[in-house]
C-alpha positions, -999 to +999 in steps of 0.1 A: +250-010-686+284-006-701+300-039-690+304-053-725+318-021-739+342-017-710+355-052-715+361-047-752+379-014-746+400-029-719+410-056-743+421-030-769+442-011-743+458-043-730+469-051-766+485-016-769+502-018-735+522-048-746+540-027-771+569-004-763+564+019-792+534+024-814+532+030-851+504+046-870+492+012-881+491+001-844+469+031-836+446+026-867+442-011-858+433-002-822+409+025-833+392+001-857+385-022-827+372+008-807+349+018-835+334-017-837+330-018-799+311+015-799+289+005-829+281-028-812+271-008-781+245+010-803+263+043-803+251+066-830+271+062-862+277+100-866+290+101-830+313+072-835+327+086-867+334+120-851+348+105-819+373+082-838+384+111-860+392+133-830+410+105-811+431+096-842+440+132-849+454+136-814+470+101-813+490+105-845+514+129-830+548+131-813+532+130-779+520+094-784+543+080-811+574+090-792+561+085-757+576+059-734+540+051-723+520+053-755+491+031-743+485+054-713+486+084-735+459+070-758+437+060-728+441+096-716+430+109-750+401+085-753+390+095-718+391+132-726+372+127-759+346+106-741+340+134-716+337+158-745+311+136-762+291+132-730+292+169-723+320+186-703+312+198-668+281+192-647+250+209-659+230+221-628+194+232-626+190+269-632+169+286-605+147+316-612+157+349-596+121+351-584+110+319-566+093+295-572+114+281-600+092+260-623+103+227-639+083+210-666+090+172-667+080+159-702+083+125-719+065+095-732+045+070-711+067+042-699+098+063-696+095+067-659+083+103-661+061+104-630+086+085-608+114+107-620+094+139-611+092+125-575+130+116-576+138+151-587+117+166-559+134+144-533+168+154-547+159+191-543+146+184-508+179+168-498+196+199-512+177+221-487+150+233-511+112+232-506+097+215-536+060+212-546+050+184-570+021+191-594+001+161-607-009+175-641-011+143-661-049+144-662-051+119-691-039+092-667-057+092-633-033+064-622-003+088-627-019+113-604-025+087-577+011+074-582+026+109-577+004+115-546+016+083-531+052+090-538+049+125-524+033+111-492+061+086-488+088+113-490+068+139-471+067+162-502+035+182-509+017+173-541-009+195-557-037+177-575-072+183-589-098+161-605-093+150-641-123+172-651-103+204-643-085+218-674-047+216-673-042+253-676-063+259-645-044+232-626-011+250-634-025+284-623-039+270-591-007+251-584+014+283-587-009+300-562-005+271-538+033+272-542+034+308-531+012+299-501+036+271-491+067+293-498+079+265-522+112+272-539+106+247-567+075+236-586+079+203-605+051+197-630+045+162-642+029+169-676+008+145-696+025+119-716+016+097-747+025+064-760+042+081-790+052+115-801+023+132-819+013+167-831-015+173-805+009+163-777+035+188-788+010+216-793-004+209-758+031+210-742+040+241-761+009+259-747+018+246-712+053+260-715+040+294-727+017+296-697+041+283-670+073+300-683+095+273-667+132+278-660+137+242-669+121+218-694+135+184-687+129+154-710+128+120-693+143+094-716+145+056-712+182+048-718+173+012-728+154+023-759+186+029-778+186+052-809+148+058-805+158+078-774+181+100-795+155+106-821+129+115-795+152+139-778+158+157-811+121+160-818+112+173-783+140+197-784+130+211-818+095+218-806+100+227-770+135+240-766+147+215-739+170+227-712+181+192-701+177+154-702+171+129-675+182+093-685+163+066-666+171+029-663+208+035-664+211+004-642+197-018-670+214-044-692+211-025-725+241-017-746+242+020-735+246+036-769+218+062-762+237+076-732+268+081-753+250+095-783+221+117-770+241+146-757+263+149-789+234+145-814+207+165-796+230+192-782+209+190-749+229+184-717+222+154-695+214+167-660+204+136-640+204+098-643+181+073-627+200+042-615+172+021-600+135+019-591+138+034-556+130+071-552+166+078-539+182+060-569+188+093-586+221+112-593+234+143-609+251+135-641+289+139-642+304+132-677+339+126-664+327+100-639+308+081-664+337+082-689+360+069-661+336+040-654+333+031-691+371+028-693+373+007-661+389+034-640+361+034-614+342+063-600+356+069-565+340+103-560+305+089-564+314+060-542+326+084-515+295+106-518+272+075-514+293+064-484+291+098-467+254+100-473+247+065-459+272+064-430+271+100-418+301+122-410+302+111-373+303+074-382+330+080-408+352+098-383+347+069-358+357+044-384+388+064-394+399+065-357+394+027-354+414+021-386+443+043-375+445+026-341+441-009-356+410-015-334+386-022-363+369-055-354+343-079-367+315-060-351+326-029-371+329-051-401+293-064-397+280-029-393+298-019-425+283-048-444+248-037-434+255-001-443+271-012-476+238-029-486+220+004-480+242+021-505+228+001-534+234-032-553+269-045-547+277-050-584+271-013-590+293-003-560+321-026-572+321-010-606+330+023-589+362+009-576+393+015-598+403-017-616+373-037-603+348-032-631+358-066-646+353-082-612+317-071-612+310-088-645+327-120-634+305-125-604+274-147-611+241-129-609+231-125-573+263-141-560+276-110-542+243-106-523+243-142-513+280-140-501+272-110-480+244-128-463+267-158-457+294-136-442+267-119-420+254-153-408+290-163-398+296-132-378+262-133-361+270-169-350+300-156-330+298-143-294+302-106-288+337-113-273+347-133-305+335-104-327+355-079-307+386-101-305+387-126-334+422-138-323+406-160-297+387-181-323+404-215-323+394-249-336+364-257-313+350-222-316+353-224-354+334-256-355+306-242-333+304-210-354+303-231-386+274-252-373+255-221-362+258-204-396+253-235-418+288-234-433+320-254-432+349-246-408+370-238-438+346-210-446+352-195-411+390-198-417+386-180-450+366-152-434+391-147-406+420-147-430+403-121-452+395-100-422+431-100-411+443-090-445+417-062-446+429-050-412+465-048-426+454-030-457+434-005-437+463+002-414+487+006-443+463+025-465+469+004-495+438+007-517+453-009-548+448-044-534+411-039-527+398-055-559+418-087-552+404-090-517+369-084-530+374-112-555+384-135-527+356-124-504+329-130-531+343-164-540 
């Protein structure tokens, strides 16, 4: 979502890094370019104006002007102010002292409200909680069926009634059922509309009064730009929101809503949706998003995804193989398959420091095609060849190439890349990883 903005900011910082000392004019010229980049990314004008003023005030000082590394100092300041704009710290869900804790999920139709309710329930389940979903959008029977289906797929109970039952009765019966199940969280998927209107707000206000939820979360489509910001302000003024969930953060929009909505509405972002799958859902960390926007990667999220996908035992086995230099092509094939489970490759590459530009340089779908190509080459090898690639000489390379539909040169390139990877793993040099990724993905 932030590829274009990241590229433009990187260009500004590269221009500054070429200068030994910076003058006020240098800083003003750079901030003018940053301002344009943010405005073109559809960031709210008030947010841009305030952000630039804060960065300039901190940059026009002895710490930067007299620094031996002024460009790095400015990047540090921009990073810190981005985090401030996005909302410092992580805003967690607040549990009720007397379970179950009730969450109202509100939003317009088309924002992904029902799917997001299921995603939130799965997130809580993975955290050791016992969630109950409540299908209360009785204006849309399809939404009820959708939530029931999603709940069944994830083995999460869903409370539903016929559309003829009044909403207030559905909520009361759902809370009774939650106590019977000893549920710790009740997630209510409320009715949505195609637009914000007075009857909708009045209905939601009555629901809130009856349910007394600990959390009122607004689901916002991040691709709707400044409309999302205006909607958040309106919902907050009427309902008193406790948090926001931004969906479609994996889209190709300019991303201005994500950078504006917290500062303008005053409501913290608590979660983000990064794909259509039910597990494509993450807690929101302002510092991590700021780091990704500035092209510095998001290693913590990458590690968390890896640990969740691979498992602690598998990670320890791999660490041992790396330390003893026994990492082979069978292990590499296993890692490729696990890597695909972690999510789209372009999103993973963006989490690696210095590799955000690489992700944008790869043609659409190229990384997935290259992974399949590498997988085919390894599968065309015998178990012995995968365990000991050193035995692969000319005739074996030609046979492997024929079996995988590639040229012998492709086999050579794979083996060379693998040997380099072995060396880097053994030496623990992470800084060269982006370069090797570039070569691996053509």
